[in-house]
C-alpha positions as CSV (number, residue, x, y, z in Angstrom):
1,X,137.3,45.5,13.3
2,X,139.6,42.5,13.5
3,X,138.7,39.0,12.5
4,X,137.7,37.0,15.7
5,X,136.2,33.6,16.3
6,X,134.9,33.6,19.9
7,X,132.7,36.7,19.7
8,X,130.7,37.5,16.6
9,X,129.6,41.1,17.3
10,X,128.0,41.5,13.9
11,X,125.8,38.5,14.6
12,X,124.7,40.1,17.9
13,X,123.8,43.3,16.1
14,X,121.8,41.6,13.4
15,X,120.0,39.4,16.0
16,X,118.9,42.5,17.9
17,X,117.5,44.0,14.7
18,X,115.8,40.8,13.8
19,X,114.2,40.5,17.3
20,X,113.0,44.1,17.1
21,X,111.5,43.7,13.7
22,X,109.8,40.4,14.7
23,X,108.4,42.0,17.9
24,X,107.1,45.0,16.0
25,X,105.6,42.8,13.4
26,X,103.8,40.7,16.1
27,X,102.3,43.9,17.6
28,X,101.1,45.1,14.2
29,X,99.5,41.7,13.6
30,X,97.8,41.9,17.0
31,X,96.5,45.5,16.4
32,X,95.2,44.6,12.9
33,X,93.5,41.5,14.2
34,X,91.8,43.2,17.2
35,X,91.2,46.6,15.5
36,X,92.7,48.3,18.6
37,X,95.9,50.3,18.8
38,X,95.8,49.8,22.6
39,X,95.3,46.2,23.7
40,X,97.0,46.4,27.1
41,X,98.2,49.1,29.4
42,X,101.8,48.7,28.2
43,X,100.8,49.8,24.7
44,X,99.9,53.3,25.9
45,X,99.3,53.7,29.7
46,X,98.0,57.3,29.4
47,X,95.9,56.5,26.3
48,X,94.3,53.5,28.0
49,X,93.3,55.6,31.1
50,X,91.8,58.3,28.9
51,X,90.0,55.9,26.6
52,X,88.5,53.9,29.5
53,X,87.2,57.1,31.0
54,X,85.7,58.1,27.7
55,X,84.1,54.7,27.3
56,X,82.5,55.0,30.8
57,X,81.0,58.4,29.8
58,X,79.7,56.9,26.5
59,X,78.1,54.0,28.2
60,X,76.7,56.2,31.0
61,X,75.1,58.4,28.3
62,X,73.6,55.4,26.7
63,X,72.1,54.1,30.0
64,X,70.8,57.6,30.8
65,X,69.1,57.8,27.4
66,X,67.5,54.5,28.1
67,X,66.2,55.8,31.4
68,X,64.9,58.9,29.7
69,X,63.1,56.8,27.1
70,X,61.5,54.7,29.9
71,X,60.3,58.0,31.4
72,X,58.8,59.0,28.0
73,X,57.0,55.7,27.9
74,X,55.6,56.2,31.4
75,X,54.4,59.7,30.6
76,X,52.8,58.5,27.4
77,X,50.9,55.8,29.4
78,X,49.7,58.4,31.9
79,X,48.8,60.9,29.2
80,X,46.9,58.3,27.3
81,X,44.8,57.2,30.3
82,X,44.1,60.9,31.1
83,X,43.0,61.3,27.5
84,X,40.5,58.5,28.0
85,X,39.3,60.1,31.2
86,X,38.9,63.4,29.4
87,X,36.8,61.7,26.7
88,X,34.5,60.3,29.4
89,X,34.2,63.8,30.9
90,X,33.3,65.3,27.6
91,X,30.6,62.7,27.1
92,X,29.3,63.3,30.7
93,X,29.2,67.0,29.8
94,X,27.2,66.3,26.7
95,X,24.8,64.2,28.8
96,X,24.5,66.9,31.5
97,X,23.6,69.5,28.8
98,X,21.1,67.1,27.4
99,X,19.6,66.5,30.9
100,X,19.4,70.2,31.6
101,X,16.9,70.7,28.8
102,X,13.5,71.5,30.2
103,X,11.8,69.2,27.8
104,X,13.1,66.1,29.7
105,X,10.9,64.5,32.3
106,X,12.2,62.8,35.5
107,X,12.4,59.4,33.8
108,X,14.5,60.7,30.9
109,X,16.9,62.5,33.3
110,X,17.1,59.3,35.3
111,X,18.2,57.3,32.2
112,X,20.8,59.9,31.4
113,X,22.0,59.8,35.0
114,X,22.5,56.1,34.7
115,X,24.9,56.5,31.8
116,X,26.7,59.3,33.6
117,X,27.1,57.1,36.7
118,X,28.7,54.3,34.6
119,X,31.1,56.7,33.0
120,X,32.0,58.2,36.4
121,X,32.7,54.7,37.7
122,X,34.9,54.1,34.6
123,X,36.9,57.2,35.3
124,X,37.6,56.0,38.8
125,X,38.5,52.5,37.5
126,X,41.0,54.0,35.0
127,X,42.5,56.2,37.6
128,X,42.9,53.2,40.0
129,X,44.3,50.7,37.4
130,X,46.5,53.0,35.3
131,X,50.1,51.8,35.8
132,X,53.5,51.4,34.1
133,X,55.8,48.5,35.2
134,X,53.7,48.1,38.3
135,X,54.0,51.8,39.2
136,X,50.6,53.3,39.8
137,X,50.2,56.5,37.9
138,X,46.8,58.1,38.7
139,X,45.7,56.8,42.0
140,X,47.6,59.3,44.1
141,X,50.1,56.9,45.5
142,X,53.0,58.1,43.3
143,X,53.6,61.6,44.6
144,X,56.9,61.9,42.8
145,X,59.2,60.0,40.5
146,X,62.9,60.6,40.1
147,X,64.4,59.8,36.7
148,X,68.2,59.4,36.3
149,X,68.7,61.1,32.9
150,X,71.9,63.0,32.9
151,X,75.3,61.6,33.9
152,X,77.9,64.4,34.3
153,X,81.5,63.4,34.6
154,X,84.3,65.2,36.3
155,X,87.8,64.3,37.5
156,X,86.7,62.9,40.8
157,X,83.2,61.5,40.6
158,X,80.1,60.9,38.6
159,X,77.1,63.1,39.3
160,X,73.7,61.9,38.3
161,X,71.1,64.6,37.7
162,X,67.4,63.8,38.4
163,X,64.1,64.9,37.1
164,X,61.3,64.8,39.5
165,X,57.7,64.3,38.3
166,X,55.1,65.2,40.8
167,X,51.6,66.7,40.5
168,X,51.0,65.7,36.9
169,X,50.7,62.1,38.1
170,X,48.4,63.0,41.0
171,X,45.1,61.3,41.8
172,X,42.5,61.5,39.0
173,X,39.5,59.5,40.1
174,X,36.0,60.9,39.9
175,X,35.8,62.0,43.6
176,X,39.1,63.9,43.3
177,X,37.8,65.6,40.2
178,X,34.7,66.7,42.1
179,X,32.1,64.9,40.0
180,X,31.1,62.0,42.4
181,X,30.9,60.9,46.0
182,X,31.3,57.5,47.5
183,X,27.6,56.8,46.7
184,X,25.3,57.5,43.8
185,X,23.3,60.0,45.9
186,X,25.2,62.9,44.6
187,X,24.4,62.0,41.0
188,X,20.8,61.3,41.8
189,X,20.5,64.8,43.3
190,X,22.5,66.5,40.5
191,X,20.1,65.1,37.9
192,X,16.9,65.5,39.7
193,X,16.0,68.8,38.0
194,X,17.0,70.8,34.9
195,X,18.6,73.5,37.1
196,X,20.7,71.1,39.1
197,X,21.9,69.5,35.8
198,X,23.1,72.9,34.7
199,X,25.0,73.3,38.0
200,X,26.6,69.9,37.4
201,X,28.0,71.1,34.0
202,X,30.2,73.6,35.9
203,X,31.7,70.7,37.9
204,X,32.4,68.8,34.7
205,X,34.0,71.9,33.1
206,X,36.3,72.2,36.2
207,X,37.3,68.5,35.9
208,X,38.0,68.8,32.2
209,X,40.2,71.9,32.9
210,X,42.1,69.9,35.6
211,X,42.8,67.0,33.3
212,X,43.8,69.4,30.5
213,X,46.3,71.1,32.8
214,X,47.8,67.7,33.8
215,X,48.0,66.6,30.2
216,X,49.7,69.8,29.2
217,X,52.3,69.5,32.0
218,X,52.9,65.9,31.0
219,X,53.4,66.9,27.4
220,X,56.0,69.5,28.4
221,X,57.8,66.9,30.5
222,X,57.7,64.5,27.6
223,X,59.2,67.1,25.3
224,X,62.0,67.8,27.8
225,X,62.8,64.1,28.0
226,X,62.9,63.6,24.3
227,X,65.2,66.6,24.0
228,X,67.4,65.0,26.7
229,X,67.5,61.8,24.7
230,X,68.7,63.7,21.6
231,X,71.3,65.5,23.7
232,X,72.6,62.2,25.2
233,X,72.8,60.7,21.7
234,X,75.0,63.5,20.6
235,X,77.1,63.2,23.7
236,X,77.6,59.5,23.2
237,X,78.5,60.1,19.6
238,X,81.2,62.6,20.4
239,X,82.6,60.7,23.3
240,X,82.8,57.4,21.4
241,X,84.5,59.3,18.5
242,X,87.1,60.6,20.9
243,X,87.6,57.2,22.4
244,X,88.0,55.7,18.9
245,X,90.7,58.2,17.9
246,X,92.7,57.2,21.0
247,X,92.1,53.4,21.1
248,X,91.3,52.2,17.6
249,X,94.0,51.3,15.1
250,X,94.6,53.2,11.9
251,X,94.5,50.2,9.6
252,X,96.3,51.9,6.6
253,X,99.1,53.2,8.8
254,X,99.5,49.9,10.7
255,X,99.4,47.9,7.5
256,X,102.3,50.0,6.1
257,X,104.1,49.6,9.4
258,X,103.6,45.8,9.2
259,X,105.0,45.7,5.7
260,X,108.1,47.7,6.7
261,X,108.8,45.3,9.6
262,X,108.2,42.2,7.4
263,X,110.9,43.6,5.0
264,X,113.2,44.3,7.9
265,X,112.7,40.8,9.3
266,X,113.5,39.2,6.0
267,X,116.5,41.4,5.5
268,X,117.8,40.7,9.1
269,X,117.3,37.0,8.6
270,X,119.4,37.0,5.5
271,X,122.1,39.2,7.0
272,X,122.2,37.0,10.1
273,X,123.0,34.0,8.0
274,X,125.9,36.0,6.5
275,X,127.1,37.3,9.8
276,X,127.1,33.8,11.2
277,X,129.5,32.8,8.4
278,X,132.0,35.6,9.2
279,X,134.1,33.5,11.7
280,X,134.7,30.9,9.1
281,X,136.8,33.5,7.2
282,X,139.4,33.0,9.9
283,X,140.0,29.4,8.6
284,X,141.3,30.7,5.3
285,X,144.0,32.5,7.3
286,X,145.3,29.4,9.1
């Protein structure tokens, strides 16, 4: 190459190398400071699209798990109240057996009937007041409840699976259970003689069986939801790991890349100074 003054090609080449090293170094500094390999679409357009999709799946799994946990809490509330109702039924059964004993006179059976009546009223009160987040659980108004617990993703849409809870949360007051009417006449009649007390025991047994069935069903639903929560946790873990592999920066690799570009930048700066001095050589020839 000849010696020229107006166009310093060597300087242009070194300037380009210096600019490239500086730009690469700036990107490395940004990646190391943010912890992300992809900070904008230009860094990796395809990678950004995939990572955002994976992030949506991970967040969807987290929200679905939260929904499922709320469902577990609701079921625990309902099952707990049914347990209290069942305890009252067991006590009523004990009292009915006691009243059925032929050694009791009318007054004694009347005293037993009074306690039974109070417990029957308590059963209806629990059934009416049992609620979770203002949702009535045992008064019969909540015939079904849909829980969004499984976000499934495909290439075009998000499909939310639902779990419907129905009969286990049905009405559970004393009248529905068949152990009371709207007045105390039924109880008065049921406890009027030893024989009628014995008949009342069968009604209590039926009510206890009904509550046991509901509690069993609720327990099964609760186990299903808890299994779903575990499954969603695994899904979130795997999805977020995949997203991390695409989006997060490899610190060791990026630090080495930064060091390389720092060296190239320093070398280019030094060589640029030398290249800029090249035209002055022409002076020695004049």
